[in-house]
Every structure is written in C-alpha cells, then in structure tokens.
PLY file of the C-alpha trace (Angstrom):
ply
format ascii 1.0
element vertex 122
property float x
property float y
property float z
element edge 121
property int vertex1
property int vertex2
end_header
0.00 0.00 0.00
1.22 3.48 -0.87
2.37 5.46 2.20
0.21 8.48 1.31
-2.85 6.24 1.21
-2.13 4.61 4.56
-1.47 7.96 6.26
-4.84 9.42 5.34
-7.90 7.47 6.41
-10.24 9.83 4.52
-8.71 9.34 1.10
-8.41 6.07 -0.72
-7.23 5.49 -4.28
-10.17 3.10 -4.67
-12.55 6.04 -4.06
-14.03 7.58 -7.15
-14.31 11.33 -7.39
-17.77 12.90 -7.25
-18.44 16.18 -8.99
-20.08 18.85 -6.84
-20.65 22.54 -7.30
-19.83 25.07 -4.58
-19.90 28.82 -4.33
-16.92 30.61 -2.85
-16.08 34.25 -2.35
-13.84 36.04 -4.84
-11.21 36.47 -2.13
-11.23 32.72 -1.44
-10.84 31.97 -5.14
-7.92 34.39 -5.39
-6.17 32.68 -2.47
-6.78 29.24 -3.97
-5.51 30.40 -7.36
-2.29 31.70 -5.73
-1.78 28.40 -3.89
-2.35 26.25 -6.97
0.46 25.28 -9.32
1.26 22.45 -11.71
0.64 19.24 -9.79
-1.49 21.01 -7.14
-4.92 21.91 -8.47
-7.54 23.99 -6.74
-9.74 20.91 -6.43
-6.96 18.96 -4.71
-6.43 21.86 -2.27
-10.15 21.82 -1.48
-10.15 18.00 -1.03
-7.16 18.24 1.34
-8.91 21.04 3.26
-12.00 18.86 3.66
-9.82 15.98 4.90
-8.15 18.33 7.38
-11.49 19.70 8.58
-12.91 16.21 9.11
-9.77 15.00 10.91
-9.94 18.04 13.24
-13.54 17.18 14.10
-12.58 13.53 14.65
-9.69 14.50 16.93
-11.94 16.79 18.92
-14.62 14.15 19.30
-12.07 11.47 20.22
-10.61 13.66 22.97
-13.97 14.27 24.63
-16.22 11.74 26.27
-19.49 10.74 24.57
-21.69 13.12 26.58
-19.52 16.19 25.99
-19.41 15.50 22.27
-23.20 15.19 22.05
-23.68 18.43 23.99
-21.26 20.39 21.80
-22.65 19.08 18.53
-26.26 19.84 19.50
-25.50 23.38 20.65
-26.08 25.98 17.95
-23.24 28.07 19.37
-20.73 25.31 18.60
-21.83 24.49 15.03
-18.98 26.60 13.58
-16.18 24.72 15.32
-13.37 25.80 12.98
-14.75 29.20 12.00
-15.05 31.30 15.16
-18.07 33.65 15.06
-15.82 36.67 15.64
-13.45 35.91 12.76
-13.32 38.30 9.82
-14.32 35.64 7.28
-17.36 34.62 9.34
-18.48 38.23 9.76
-17.95 38.92 6.05
-20.00 35.84 5.11
-22.84 36.79 7.45
-22.94 40.38 6.17
-22.95 39.14 2.57
-25.88 36.83 3.36
-27.79 39.64 5.04
-27.15 42.01 2.13
-28.39 39.37 -0.29
-31.56 38.85 1.75
-32.20 42.60 1.74
-31.51 42.89 -2.01
-34.02 40.10 -2.69
-36.62 41.84 -0.54
-36.73 38.99 1.98
-35.89 41.33 4.87
-36.56 45.04 5.25
-33.86 47.68 5.48
-34.67 48.07 9.17
-34.31 44.31 9.77
-31.03 44.38 7.82
-29.64 47.16 10.04
-30.66 45.32 13.24
-29.14 42.03 12.08
-26.00 43.76 10.76
-25.44 45.39 14.15
-25.95 42.02 15.84
-23.32 40.38 13.58
-20.91 43.26 14.23
-21.54 43.04 17.97
-22.91 46.57 18.19
0 1
1 2
2 3
3 4
4 5
5 6
6 7
7 8
8 9
9 10
10 11
11 12
12 13
13 14
14 15
15 16
16 17
17 18
18 19
19 20
20 21
21 22
22 23
23 24
24 25
25 26
26 27
27 28
28 29
29 30
30 31
31 32
32 33
33 34
34 35
35 36
36 37
37 38
38 39
39 40
40 41
41 42
42 43
43 44
44 45
45 46
46 47
47 48
48 49
49 50
50 51
51 52
52 53
53 54
54 55
55 56
56 57
57 58
58 59
59 60
60 61
61 62
62 63
63 64
64 65
65 66
66 67
67 68
68 69
69 70
70 71
71 72
72 73
73 74
74 75
75 76
76 77
77 78
78 79
79 80
80 81
81 82
82 83
83 84
84 85
85 86
86 87
87 88
88 89
89 90
90 91
91 92
92 93
93 94
94 95
95 96
96 97
97 98
98 99
99 100
100 101
101 102
102 103
103 104
104 105
105 106
106 107
107 108
108 109
109 110
110 111
111 112
112 113
113 114
114 115
115 116
116 117
117 118
118 119
119 120
120 121
C-alpha cells in the first residue's frame, strides 16, 4: 500500500471522485488560485482542506467523552467549530448573506440594520 494512502484514512485510491458545485467568495478563489500550481490543483487543495477539517472534528470528538461531544454538537453556538463567530471571514460571510436577503426583498432595510449590528456586535 502506498504510504500516502495509509497515512490518510479519509482518502483512498479506490474512491471515485464525485463532482459537486460550490460557491466561494472572490477572495477565497484568489487565495486558492495563488496556492495552486502544476501538480497542485484547486480541487486537490479543497479536497485536502476537507480531509483536514474532518480530521480536526474527529480529533476533537475522540478527545472528549461521549456526553460532551453530544452536547457540543447539539448546541447551535458550537456548530462553527473551525470558524469562530468573531473571525473576519465569518463576519464577512454573514454580512454578505444579510445584504443578499435585503436585495431580494426577503428582509426590510430596518431588519437588515438590526441584524448587521448584531453580527458586528454593536
């Protein structure tokens, strides 16, 4: 067995790739584009990031007892384990979502301002 296969329990050469479509921010695409190079495609960077994310969750769950893991996974405050709510990327994503909801007429301008202030911690 190839060493790279045995080191990563999430990836297996016997796995077939599945095509999915995702939406990312322009800034995320720019960063991925800068990281990519011949032999390291954007899709492989994303696959490795998913593997890393899943392994972090597994490590966290393995280090806690069963009850603590169930409590943290059911709490809405802990659903963004690797993206802290006060991080710039989280705040940017939330503000973009709110702006989109306002543009589509799904929330009023007043609701937008209230929710924006909540996201910004004002």
